[in-house]
PLY file of the C-alpha trace (Angstrom):
ply
format ascii 1.0
element vertex 130
property float x
property float y
property float z
element edge 129
property int vertex1
property int vertex2
end_header
106.55 111.87 110.72
108.56 108.77 111.65
111.80 107.70 110.01
114.27 104.75 109.98
117.30 103.97 107.87
118.62 100.46 107.13
121.56 99.92 104.78
120.87 103.22 103.05
117.13 102.63 102.65
115.29 105.46 104.38
111.65 104.74 105.25
109.51 107.70 106.31
105.91 107.23 107.46
103.31 109.95 108.02
100.01 108.73 109.55
96.74 110.66 109.49
93.51 109.91 111.32
90.52 109.99 108.94
87.37 111.05 110.78
85.26 110.79 107.61
86.08 107.00 107.40
85.67 106.40 111.19
82.64 105.59 113.31
83.64 106.07 116.95
80.19 105.14 118.22
80.67 101.73 116.53
84.33 101.36 117.65
85.63 101.83 114.09
88.64 104.08 113.62
90.59 104.52 110.40
94.00 105.98 109.53
95.77 106.58 106.26
99.57 106.48 106.21
101.91 107.76 103.55
105.22 105.93 103.12
108.27 107.23 101.29
111.07 104.77 100.60
114.22 106.67 99.62
117.21 104.73 98.28
120.32 106.41 99.68
122.51 103.37 98.96
124.77 103.07 95.98
122.77 100.28 94.29
119.36 99.50 92.89
117.00 97.56 95.21
113.63 95.86 94.79
110.96 95.75 97.48
109.74 92.15 97.38
107.59 91.76 100.53
106.15 93.51 103.53
105.51 92.64 107.16
103.38 94.71 109.51
102.65 94.26 113.20
99.61 96.28 114.25
98.80 96.52 117.95
95.62 98.14 119.28
95.37 99.89 122.64
94.39 96.65 124.38
97.57 94.91 123.20
95.80 92.81 120.56
98.30 92.12 117.76
97.45 91.66 114.08
100.19 90.63 111.63
100.13 91.33 107.89
102.51 89.65 105.44
102.48 89.72 101.68
104.28 90.40 98.44
105.19 94.03 97.68
103.06 97.00 98.60
99.80 98.25 97.04
100.04 95.54 94.36
103.60 96.49 93.32
107.15 95.18 93.86
108.90 98.37 92.95
112.51 98.61 91.82
114.10 101.71 93.39
117.19 103.08 91.72
119.99 104.59 93.75
118.99 108.16 94.65
115.33 107.55 93.76
112.23 107.19 95.93
108.99 105.27 95.84
105.89 106.58 97.64
102.53 105.03 98.39
99.50 105.55 100.65
97.59 102.81 102.45
95.24 102.52 105.40
94.64 100.80 108.70
91.36 100.19 110.54
91.26 99.59 114.29
88.47 98.93 116.79
90.20 101.10 119.41
91.01 104.86 119.21
94.78 104.29 119.44
97.34 101.77 118.29
100.82 101.35 116.95
102.30 99.93 113.78
105.81 98.66 113.05
107.32 96.36 110.45
109.86 95.80 107.71
110.23 95.42 103.97
112.16 92.56 102.37
114.57 94.26 100.00
116.72 92.54 97.36
119.81 94.21 95.91
121.02 94.03 92.32
123.64 91.52 93.61
120.74 89.31 94.85
121.43 90.03 98.52
118.31 90.28 100.68
117.81 92.27 103.86
115.03 93.70 105.99
114.55 97.47 105.79
113.02 98.67 109.04
109.68 100.48 109.01
109.75 102.74 112.06
107.17 102.24 114.78
104.51 104.88 114.50
101.48 105.65 116.59
97.89 105.81 115.46
96.16 108.38 117.67
92.61 109.57 117.18
91.06 112.58 118.89
88.87 110.05 120.76
91.86 108.61 122.68
92.00 109.00 126.42
94.99 111.17 127.24
96.82 110.98 130.52
99.81 112.92 131.78
102.29 111.05 133.94
0 1
1 2
2 3
3 4
4 5
5 6
6 7
7 8
8 9
9 10
10 11
11 12
12 13
13 14
14 15
15 16
16 17
17 18
18 19
19 20
20 21
21 22
22 23
23 24
24 25
25 26
26 27
27 28
28 29
29 30
30 31
31 32
32 33
33 34
34 35
35 36
36 37
37 38
38 39
39 40
40 41
41 42
42 43
43 44
44 45
45 46
46 47
47 48
48 49
49 50
50 51
51 52
52 53
53 54
54 55
55 56
56 57
57 58
58 59
59 60
60 61
61 62
62 63
63 64
64 65
65 66
66 67
67 68
68 69
69 70
70 71
71 72
72 73
73 74
74 75
75 76
76 77
77 78
78 79
79 80
80 81
81 82
82 83
83 84
84 85
85 86
86 87
87 88
88 89
89 90
90 91
91 92
92 93
93 94
94 95
95 96
96 97
97 98
98 99
99 100
100 101
101 102
102 103
103 104
104 105
105 106
106 107
107 108
108 109
109 110
110 111
111 112
112 113
113 114
114 115
115 116
116 117
117 118
118 119
119 120
120 121
121 122
122 123
123 124
124 125
125 126
126 127
127 128
128 129
């Protein structure tokens, strides 16, 4: 579990490797990740857009930008949470994701809520101890 808080918006991410959706012999690895966005601020916010930076184990970066998440632009009341699950394919057995959400307050102020960096590790990853 990975967590970040920005202006009272707590983002918690829990990734999970999915062997049933992966084909290691074909360099295809797949993870699901569950996100909980908890509004600890004193005002309602709306998630308007997302930005993801996905880096594989070779350092290749893929960026994803778009409106909302999973087809929604949820309004999150003070004290409430919004949860969703999505997925990420990679051609390497490990990677890392990080990003932010564009949030807009009820006073029409916008800010970026940090999505914590989280690792995507499959059982096929080479492990080394330094």
